[in-house]
C-alpha positions as CSV (number, residue, x, y, z in Angstrom):
1,M,0.0,0.0,0.0
2,K,1.3,3.4,-1.0
3,A,-1.7,5.5,0.0
4,L,-4.4,5.5,2.6
5,V,-7.4,7.8,1.8
6,L,-9.7,8.8,4.6
7,S,-13.2,8.8,3.2
8,S,-16.3,10.5,4.5
9,G,-18.3,9.3,1.6
10,G,-18.7,12.8,0.2
11,V,-17.7,14.2,-3.1
12,D,-14.4,15.6,-2.0
13,S,-13.0,12.5,-0.4
14,T,-14.4,10.3,-3.3
15,T,-12.6,12.5,-5.7
16,C,-9.4,12.2,-3.7
17,L,-9.8,8.4,-3.7
18,A,-10.3,8.4,-7.5
19,M,-7.2,10.5,-8.0
20,A,-5.1,8.3,-5.8
21,I,-6.3,5.2,-7.7
22,D,-5.6,6.9,-11.0
23,A,-2.1,7.8,-9.9
24,L,-1.1,4.7,-8.0
25,G,-3.4,1.9,-9.1
26,T,-6.0,0.0,-7.1
27,D,-3.5,-2.4,-5.6
28,N,-1.6,0.5,-4.0
29,V,-4.6,2.4,-2.5
30,S,-6.7,1.7,0.5
31,A,-9.7,3.7,1.8
32,L,-10.7,4.0,5.4
33,S,-14.1,5.3,6.7
34,I,-15.1,5.5,10.3
35,W,-18.7,5.9,11.4
36,Y,-18.9,8.1,14.5
37,G,-22.5,9.1,14.4
38,Q,-22.4,11.5,11.5
39,K,-25.6,12.2,9.6
40,H,-24.5,10.8,6.3
41,K,-24.4,7.1,7.4
42,K,-26.0,6.0,4.1
43,A,-23.2,7.5,2.1
44,I,-20.6,5.1,3.7
45,Q,-22.6,1.9,3.7
46,T,-21.3,-0.8,1.4
């Protein structure tokens, strides 16, 4: 892993994730999202 992207599930963090994947490839990027009671719980569901 070369990059870890903290993701809120919003547009900005999703764009950062896409840019990291584009630059480094999917095998070198991981995303981390932590649910701590924020209102957009649906955005981070998988």
